C-alpha positions as CSV (number, residue, x, y, z in Angstrom):
1,M,85.2,115.4,71.0
2,K,84.4,115.3,67.2
3,M,86.5,112.4,65.2
4,Q,87.5,113.6,62.1
5,P,88.8,111.0,59.5
6,V,92.4,110.6,58.0
7,Q,94.2,108.4,55.5
8,V,97.3,106.3,57.0
9,R,99.2,103.8,55.4
10,L,100.4,100.8,57.3
11,S,102.6,98.0,56.7
12,E,101.0,94.7,56.7
13,E,102.2,93.7,59.7
14,Q,100.9,96.8,61.4
15,I,97.8,95.9,60.1
16,E,98.4,92.6,61.0
17,M,98.9,93.7,64.6
18,L,95.8,95.9,64.9
19,D,93.4,92.8,63.4
20,R,94.9,90.7,65.7
21,K,94.1,93.0,68.8
22,V,90.3,93.2,67.3
23,R,90.0,89.3,66.9
24,E,91.1,89.1,70.9
25,Q,88.9,91.7,71.8
26,K,91.3,94.0,72.9
27,Y,89.5,96.4,70.7
28,P,86.5,97.3,69.1
29,N,87.6,97.9,65.7
30,R,91.3,99.2,63.9
31,S,90.3,102.6,64.8
32,E,89.7,102.7,68.5
33,A,93.1,100.3,68.6
34,I,94.8,103.1,66.7
35,R,93.6,105.8,68.9
36,D,94.9,103.6,72.1
37,Y,98.1,103.4,70.5
38,L,97.8,107.5,69.9
39,R,96.7,107.8,73.8
40,K,99.8,105.6,75.2
41,A,102.3,107.9,72.7
42,Q,100.6,110.8,74.4
43,L,101.3,109.6,77.9
44,W,104.7,108.5,76.8
45,E,105.7,112.0,76.1
46,V,104.3,113.0,79.4
47,L,106.8,110.6,81.0
48,E,109.7,112.3,79.2
49,K,108.5,115.6,80.2
50,L,108.5,114.1,83.7
51,L,112.0,112.9,83.3
52,E,113.1,116.6,82.8
53,F,112.2,116.9,86.0
54,G,115.3,115.9,87.5
55,D,116.8,114.7,90.8
56,V,114.1,116.1,93.7
57,E,116.7,115.5,96.4
58,E,118.4,118.8,95.7
59,Q,115.4,120.8,95.3
60,S,113.3,122.5,97.8
61,D,109.6,121.9,98.2
62,Q,109.2,125.5,96.3
63,E,111.2,124.2,93.8
64,I,109.4,121.0,93.2
65,Q,106.1,122.4,93.2
66,E,107.1,125.5,90.2
67,N,108.6,122.5,88.0
68,L,105.5,120.4,88.5
69,A,103.4,123.6,87.9
70,R,105.7,124.2,84.3
71,I,105.5,120.5,83.4
72,R,101.6,120.6,83.8
73,R,101.4,123.5,81.9
74,S,103.8,122.3,79.2
75,V,102.0,118.9,78.7
76,Y,98.8,120.8,78.5
77,Q,99.9,123.4,76.0
78,E,101.9,120.9,73.7
79,I,100.5,117.3,74.2
80,I,96.3,117.5,75.4
81,A,95.1,121.0,73.8
82,P,97.3,122.7,71.7
83,D,94.9,125.2,70.5
84,L,93.6,126.3,73.6
85,E,95.5,129.7,75.2
86,Q,95.3,128.4,78.6
87,D,94.6,125.3,80.6
88,P,90.9,125.5,82.2
89,T,92.1,123.9,85.4
90,E,94.1,127.2,86.8
């Protein structure tokens, strides 16, 4: 994946947190720490989508499968690859 530089403004506390994670060798540099936090934010969005799935006890197997497929498409289109028209795994 091609990386593009972006400028972002962070508070002193946020910069210190990033630097602390680098010092603790959890990340090789600030950029990788920020990318990891963004990946975690994407995961959180996926989890929120799954919560929309609701109570499966009252759903048939077919409804569950249809809902999972809908959520997977939605997550792929909105979060993973918003510029692609169709999920290539379909």
